[in-house]
N, C-alpha and C positions, 0 to 999 in steps of 0.2 A: 548365833547372832544373825547369820544370813537368813535363816528361816524366819526370824522375827521380822526382818525388813521385808522379806517376800510376803509374809502374811499381812503385814501392814499395807503394803502396796496393793495386794489383792483386795483387802477390805475397802480401801479408798476407791479403787476402780469399780468395785461392785456397788458401792454406795452412790457413786455418780451415775452409773448406768441404770440403776433400778428405776428412777423416775422416768427415764427415757423409754424403758421397756413397758412401763405401765401406761404411759401416754400412747405408745405405739399400739398396744393391745386395745386400748379404748378407741383409738382412731380406726383400727381395723374393724372393730365391732360396728362402729358407726357406718363405715363404708359398706359392710355386709348388709346392714339394716337398710341402707339406701339402694342396695343392689347395684353398686358401681362396679365397673370393669374397665380394663385397659387404661387408656390415657386419662380418663375421667377419674378413675380410682387413684392413679399415681398422683395426679394433681391434687385431689382431695386429701390424700395422706400427707403430702408435703405441706400443704397449708395447715392441716390439722396439727401436725407435729410441731410446726413452727409456732402456731398459736399457743399450743400447750407449753412449749418451752418459754415463750415470752410472757405468758400469763400464768405463772405459778400460783398466784393468789386467786385466780378466777376459778380454780378447781372446786373450791368450797362453794363459790357463788353458783357454779353450774349445778352442783348437787342441790343447793337450795332451790334453784329454778326447777329442777326435776321434781323435787318434793311438792312444789306448788303446781306442777303440771303445766308450766308456761310453755308457749310455743310462738314462733315467728317474731314479730316486732316487740311484743310484750316481753318475751324472753331476753331478746337482745338488750332492750332498755333496762330490764331488771339486772342483768349480769353486769352491764356497763356501770350502773349506779352502785351496785354492790362492791365492785372492784374499787371504784373511786372512794367509797365510804370506808373501805378497809385500809386505805392508805397505801395501796399497792402501786403508787406512782413510780415510774422507773427511777432507780437510784442514780443512774448515769445522767439523766436529765436534771435531777435535783443538784447533783454535784457540778454539772456544767453551768447551771444557773447561778449557783453560789459563787463559782469562779468568776463569772461575768460581773456579779455584784461586787466582788473584791476588786476587779479591774477598774470599775467605775467609782470605787471608794464610797459605796453607799452604806448608810447606817440607819438604824432605827426603823421607823415606819416606812420610809422610802425603800429601804432594803427589803423589808418583808413584802411589801407590795410588788416590787420588781420581781423577786424570786417567785412569788405566787403566780404572777402573770406569765412569767417565763416558763414555768413548769406546765401550766395549763396550755400554753401555745405549743409546747413540745409534744403534747399528746396527739 
């Protein structure tokens, strides 16, 4: 029984750490490609890993941008639109906006409009 719980705990820990390791490896590769070192590399890695954790849905959008060989502003615009279209809005913002709508006792079209604007403003 103890081994079952230990194996389950290990599996959960491995499953949660795996995306972080993949993001870390990708960020390391990008830093190497940009030939970063020292504080610049540390700063880049921190931002890259934070962005990767925050934008789990953007990974597929980044892959699509790579396939289209986009760069610069065109890439940024494409990824931003792709993430928005995929419905990857932060769940916490959506829940917070729903709670605010409940506090205001909104219903129907007014509620829908309020929540939509609130989520947009939260981005």
